[in-house]
N, C-alpha and C positions, 0 to 999 in steps of 0.2 A: 554373726555381725562382722567377723573378720573378713568373710567373703565379700560382704557389701562394701567394706572399707577398701578392699583390693580393687573392686570395680570403680569406686570413686577415685582412687589414686591413679589408676590406669587412664581414665577419661581425662582427669585434670592434667596428667603428664602430656597426653596427646594435644590437649588444648594449648598448653604452654609452648610446646614444640611448634605447633602450627602458627601461633602468634609470632614467635621469634623468626620463623621463616618469612612470614609476611613483612616483618619489619626490615629484613635484609634486602628486600626487592628494591629496585630503583624507584624513587619516589614518583617519577613521571609516569611509569607504567604500572605502579603498584597501587595507586589510589583506588581503582575499582576492586582490586583484590582485598584491600583493607576493608572496604565496605561490606563485601560478601563474607570476608573472613570474620567480621564481628558476629554475624548471625551464625556462622558455623561454630565458632568458639562458644557462643551462647548456647547452642544446641548441645554441644559436647559437655558443657557444664551442667545443664539441666538434666541430661540423660541419666546420670547416676542417682538422681533424687528418689525415684521409685524404689531402688535397691536399698537406700539408706533408711527411709522413713516407713516403708511398707514392705510387707512380705509377698506382694503380688508380682514382684520382679518381672519375669518374662512376659506375662500378659500385659503389664503396663507398657513395656518397651514396644511390644508389637502394636498396641493401640496407639501409642505416640507416633510410631513409624507410619502407620496407615493414615493417621490424621495429617502428619507432615507431608506425606506423598500427595494426598488430596489437595492440600493447600498449595503445594509446589506446582501441581498441574494447573490449578486456576491461575497462579502467578505467571506460569509459562504462557497461558492463553492471553493474559493481559499484557505481557511484555513482548510479544512477537512484533518485530518492526514491520512497517509497511514499505513496500517497494514503490518508489516514485515512477510512474509511467505516464507519459503524455502521448496520447494518440496523435499521429500525424506530424509529430515533430521529428526533426532529424539533426540534433546537435552533433558537432564534431566530437570524435572520441578522444578521451584522455588516455594517453599511453604511458605506462610507468614500467619500462623494462627493468628487469633485474631486481624487483622488489615490490612490496605492496604499495598501494596508492596512498598518498599523503591524506591526512584528514580533510574532509570537505571536498575531495576531488572526484566525487561520484559523477560520472558522465556516461552517456550511453551512445552507442554507435548503431546506425541502422543495420539490422541484420534479421535473418529469419529465426534466430535463436533468442528467446526471451526467458527470464526467470519464471519458474513455476510458482504461481501465487495461490495455489489451492489452499495451503495451510493458512495463509493470511486471511483468505475469505472465511474459512471455517472458524478461525479465531475471532474474526469480526462478528460472525453470527452468534457464536456461543457467548461471547462477552456481553453482547446486547441482551441475549436471552437470560443470562445469569443476573445481570443488573435489573432487567425488567421484572422477571419473576420474583427476584428478591424483594423489590419494593412493593409489588402487589401482594405477595404471599408472605409478608413479614411475620404476621401473627402465626400462621401455620408453620413457618420455619422455626420459630421459637419453640412451638410445641413439639415439632419433630426432633429438635436438638435435645430438648428435655427428655423425650422418650428414649433417644439414643443413649444419653448419659445414664438414665435409669437402668437400661439393659446392661450397659458396660459395668455399672456399679454392682449389679446383682452377680455378674460373673466374677468380679474382683472379690466380693464378699464370700462367695462359695469357695473360691480358691484359697483365701487367706484366713477366713473365719473372723475378719474384722466386721464391725457394724456397717450396715448398708449406708447409713448416713455419712460415715467417714469416707467410704469408698465412692459415694456419689460426688463428694467434693473433689476427690482425686480424678475421677472419670471426667467430670466437666472441665476441670482445669487442664488435664492432658489434651483433651479433644480441642479445646479452644486455643490454648497456648501454642501447641504444635501446628495447628492449622494456620494460625497467623504467622508463625515462624517459617513454616513451609512456603506460604504465599510470598513472603519477602525474599526468601532464598530463590524461589523459582522466578520471580519477577526481575530481581536484580541480576541474577545469573543470566537470564535471557537477554536483558538489555545490555549488560556489560560484556558478555562473552559471545553469545550467539549472534547478536546484531553485527559486531565487527567481523565475525567469521563469515557471515553471509555477505557482507559488503566486500570482504577480501575475495571470496569466491566469485562474486559478480565481476569484480575488477580484473581478476585473473582471466575470466572468460572474455572480457572485453579486450584485454591485452592480447590473448590468443587470437581472437577474431581480427583485431587490427593488424597484428603481425602477419597473419595468414592473408589478409587482403593485399598486403604489400608483396609478399613472396609469390603469391599467385598471379600477380600482374605480369603480363607478357613483356618481354624485351622487344620494343619496337625499333624501327629503323628510320633513318632520315631525320629531318628537322622535327623536333618534338618527340622523337621515338622513345625517349626515356621518361616522358612525362607520365604521371599518375593522375587518376581522376577520382572524384567522389571521396568515399571513406578512406581509400588507400592514400590519397593525397594528404588528407587531414592527419592521418596517422603518421605519414612520413615526416610531416613538419614537426610533429612531437618527438619522434625518435631521433631526428637529426641533432637535437640538443643534448642527447645522452652521449657520454663518452664511451668509446668502443671497449675500453678496459673493464667497464662495469657490466658488460654483457657476457653471460656464461652459457648460453644455449645456442644451438645451431640456428634455430629460427630467428632469434633476436639479432644475431650477428648478420645473418642473411638479409633481414629486413633493413638493418642499419646500412648495409652496403648498397642495397637497392635505392634507399632514400638518398644516399650520397650521389648516386648516378643521376637521380632526378634533379638534384641541386647543382649539377654540372661540376662535381668534384670527383673526377675519375680516379685520381691518385688515392683519395680516401676510400673510394669504393673498392679499389684493388686490395687495400689493407683489410677491409671488412670481409670481402669474399675469401681472402686467404685465411682469416681467422675462422670463418664459418666452415671452410673445408677441413681445416685442422681439427676443429671440434667434431665435425661429422665423422672423421676417420677414427677419433677416439671414442665418441659416444654412440656411433652408428647413425645412420640416416643420410649417408652420402648418396647423392642422386644426380642424374644427368642435368636437370635444370639448373642446379647450383653451379655446375661447371660451365654451362652456357652463359650464365650471368657473369661469371668470372672472366670468360673469354671476351664478352662485350666490354667489361670494364678495362681489361688489358688493352683492347683495341682502341678504346677511347683515350686511354692514358698514353698510348704509344706516340701520338702525334704524327703518325704516318698515313693519315687518311683512313680509307676503308679497306685497303689491301691487308689481308690477315697476316700478322707476324708469325714467326715460328712458334712462339709461346702460345699464341691464340690457337694455332692448328693443333698443338699438343693437347690443349684443353678440350677441343672438339673431339679428338680421338678418345680421350678419357670418357667424355659424355657418351660416345657411341658404345664403348665397352660396358658402361653402366647400364645403358639402355638395353643392350643385348641380355643382360642378367635380369632386368625387370622391364619387360616391354609394355609399358603403359601407353595406350594409344594417344592420349592427350599430351603426354610428355614427349613421345616420339614425334608428334606433329610440330611441337615447338622447337625441338632440336633440329629437325630437318629444315624448317623455315630459316633458321639462322645459318645452317650449313650452306644451303643453296644461295642465300643472300650474300654472305661474306665472300664466298669464292667467286662470285661474279666480278669482284673488284681485284682479284689476283691477276697476275701477269698472264696474258694469253700466250699460248693456247691452254696452258695448264689450268688456268682459272676456270674457263667455261667448260673444259673437259671434266673437271672435278665436280662442278655444279651440275652438269648433265648426269654424271654418274649417280650422285646422291638423289637428284630429282627423279630420275627414272627408277631408281631403287625404291623410292617411296611410292610413286604412283602405280607401280606394278605389283606392289604388295597388297594382297586382297584384304589384309587386316588393317590397312591404313585408313585413317579418317580423311575424307576429301578436304583439301585445303586450297582455297583460292590463292593464297600467298605463294604456295609451292608451285602451282600451275603458272603463276605470273613469273616467278623466278626461272622456271623451266623455259618459258617462252623467251625470256631475256637471254638465257644461255644459248638457245637455238639461234636467236638473232645474232648474237656475238659470233657464233660459229660460222653462220652464213656470211657475215661481213668480213670476217678474217680470211675465209677461203677466197672471197672476191679479191682481197688485197694480196693474197699469196696463192695465185693459181697453180704454182709449181708444187704446192703442198697437198693438192687434191689427190687422194689415192686413185689408182687405176680402177676403172669400172664404178667409180663413185659419182653420184649425181648430187651436187650441192643443193639442187632444188628440193631434195628430200628434207633438208633442214627448214626450208621455207614451209613445206607442208606440216612438218612437226611443230614449228612455231605457231602457225595458224591454228592448229588443233589445240595447242596449249592455251592460246589466247581465248579461244571459244570455251574451253573447259573452265578457265578461271572466271569468265563472265557468267557462265551457267551455274557455277558453284555459288558465287556471290557477286552480284553486280556492283557492289561497293568498290570493287577493284578497278572499275572502268577508268576513273581519273588517273590512277597510277599507270595503267596501260597506255592511255593517251599521252601522258608525259614522256614515256619511253618511245612512242611511235612518232610523235610530231616533232618537226624541227623547231628551233628557237623562234623562227619567224611566225609559226602558228601557235607556239606555246611560250610566250615571253616569261623570262625569269626562271626557266628551268635550269637545273644543274647540268652543266655540259657532260658530266659522266653518265647521266640518265639518257643515253642515246642508243640503248641496246637494240631497239626495233626500228630505228630511223631508216635502215636499209629498205624497209617495207612501207615508208611513209606515203608513197603514191599508189600503193597496192590497194585497189578498191575493196578486195575481200577483207583485208586487215582493217580498213577504215570502217567497213560495215560491221565487223565483229565488235568494234568498240563504239558503235552507234554514231559514226561520223559520216557526213556527206562526202561524196567523192571530191577530190581536189578540183578546184575551178580551173578550166582550161585557160591558157593564156589568150588574151584578146588578140584578134588578127591585127597585123601591122597596118597602119593607115596607108592608103594609096598615095603615091607621090603626087604632089600638086603639079598642075601643068605649068610649063615654063611660060612666062609672059612673052608674047610676040613682040 
């Protein structure tokens, strides 16, 4: 009996300690714990009863545990939350950087990744089967339960020597009480703990997808070059409202900075990119695209137009070094698009010479992905070189024919159009004078030296320039 009292004391002590711990929890977060804790404490209090009143001890505990496990499984099936999914809908994502989503903020972003709902479907099927079969086969279930209780009672009786009638009461009580207790523990545990955990996992996935949609967005040029579209734009609107100090990961700070660029706040974008780079150097994950974005933000914040500043050039150099260590083709393409673009606006001849250097370096590399933007920038650089040598004939090296630049520019224009004809409007803007392309930026004149060249006009799908009408014949003088 002393051993039974020890078991009872140990279980009661654990129950008291558990209850005291539950009471120390913050009331706002602990209410679910109190509810489940009541059932756990109840189970711990009931558990020693077989040791105290009967000598079947271990067998009763195993029987109670098996019954509770079965009830817990059924409670789990009934408590599995359902994921809300609407086919064909595309609500904007809710982004909560730096922490879990607030209650009720479940939102979904259009993406190829969706939560796996197999377990929900299985739960739905099984719960319907359990309820349906239970109602139809109620009499048979009662008989089955009575038979199970009888078999367990016989085992208890043989082990303890107690009358079968007494053990039958114990067996039925254990099976029923622990099955119900297990059901509520499984149901409430699933609803109160598993459901929030699944919601948090889904929200973290949505956050990651939203952040990735922003950081993956290319840095454009010209009017509207920093604009985002679709899910990236919706996510950027959300993350703009978050303070930079609350962001603790590279991707979040990067997305915040890119969102500030879209909002036309380059000074804030510079701060965000600087923090993202600092975090990347500490946590790992520094990459060339991050420094290209930083360079774009610095250039936009400099107020010096499009001519790259010294700091911008330094960031491009860092991007090239990082690219050499990790030559990802898609990242390389984005880096070289920005390199060739920004150097077109640097002081001649250094600017177009550097743009030509990087453009030729890219297109001659067999591992490079064909890029219509780089071909267009290369054509612009050749056009600048041709025009500059026309203005500075004394700078033409001996034995050099500037017509080679014309042929190279024409080749680059044709390659740009062949790679993707969407570039044609950009090429036309660089080729045509303001009289034929009203409203163009005066700086976008890289190919104007070839504006009357029929081959260039044909390359960008334009008709030859109309010849000047003949001068009218002078009227006869009156006699």
